[in-house]
C-alpha positions in Angstrom: -14.9 -15.7 16.6 -11.9 -18.0 16.1 -8.7 -17.8 18.0 -5.3 -18.3 16.3 -1.7 -18.1 17.4 0.9 -16.1 15.5 4.5 -15.4 16.2 5.8 -11.8 16.1 9.3 -10.6 16.6 9.9 -8.7 19.8 10.0 -5.2 18.2 6.7 -5.7 16.4 5.1 -7.0 19.6 6.4 -4.0 21.5 5.1 -1.6 18.9 1.7 -3.3 18.8 1.5 -3.2 22.6 2.4 0.4 22.7 -0.4 1.2 20.2 -2.9 -0.8 22.3 -1.8 1.0 25.4 -2.1 4.5 23.8 -5.6 3.6 22.4 -6.6 1.9 25.7 -7.7 -1.1 23.8 -6.9 -4.8 24.1 -3.8 -5.8 22.1 -5.8 -8.7 20.5 -8.4 -6.2 19.2 -5.6 -4.1 17.6 -4.0 -7.1 16.1 -7.4 -8.4 14.7 -8.1 -5.0 13.2 -4.6 -5.0 11.5 -5.1 -8.4 10.1 -8.6 -7.5 8.8 -7.2 -4.4 7.1 -4.4 -6.5 5.6 -6.8 -9.1 4.3 -9.1 -6.5 2.8 -6.2 -4.8 1.0 -4.8 -8.2 -0.2 -8.2 -9.2 -1.5 -8.6 -5.9 -3.4 -5.1 -6.2 -4.9 -5.7 -9.8 -6.0 -9.0 -8.8 -7.6 -7.3 -6.0 -9.5 -4.6 -8.5 -10.7 -7.3 -11.0 -11.8 -9.1 -8.3 -13.7 -5.9 -7.2 -15.4 -5.2 -10.8 -16.4 -8.8 -11.1 -17.8 -8.3 -7.9 -19.8 -5.1 -9.3 -21.2 -6.8 -12.6 -22.1 -9.4 -10.6 -24.0 -6.6 -8.7 -25.8 -7.4 -5.4 -24.0 -4.0 -3.7 -23.8 -3.0 -0.1 -23.6 -1.9 1.4 -26.9 1.6 2.5 -27.5 0.4 6.1 -27.3 -1.3 5.5 -23.9 1.9 3.9 -22.5 4.0 6.7 -23.8 1.7 9.3 -22.1 1.9 7.6 -18.8 5.7 7.3 -19.0 5.9 11.0 -20.0 3.7 12.0 -17.0 5.8 10.0 -14.5 9.0 11.5 -16.0 7.6 15.0 -15.6 6.7 14.3 -12.0 10.2 12.8 -11.2 11.9 15.8 -12.8 9.7 18.2 -10.8 10.4 16.3 -7.6 14.2 16.3 -8.3 14.1 20.1 -8.9 12.3 20.6 -5.6 14.7 18.4 -3.7 17.7 20.1 -5.3 16.3 23.5 -4.2 16.0 22.2 -0.6 12.3 21.8 -0.6 10.8 18.9 1.4 9.7 15.9 -0.6 5.9 15.8 -0.9 4.2 13.0 1.1 2.3 10.3 -0.6 -1.5 10.4 -0.4 -1.7 6.6 0.1 
């Protein structure tokens, strides 16, 4: 395993330390886990971007109808969400 040095602002350091204390784990282990998760997510995102660029180079684009369907769906979701918030209902949480 390699050791590296990073600089964190005081608030982030305190939050990280608080989590390590609550989990009864070394701060370095929590930080290493966080970095590993970030790297995995960044690699996955970069792979998706590269695949999208390759599809574009091959001329594989969504049709006008497909784009319109996605826009319509998001518009419906936004209107439904606005209606719920206007009625005082809590906003649904993201599943991400």
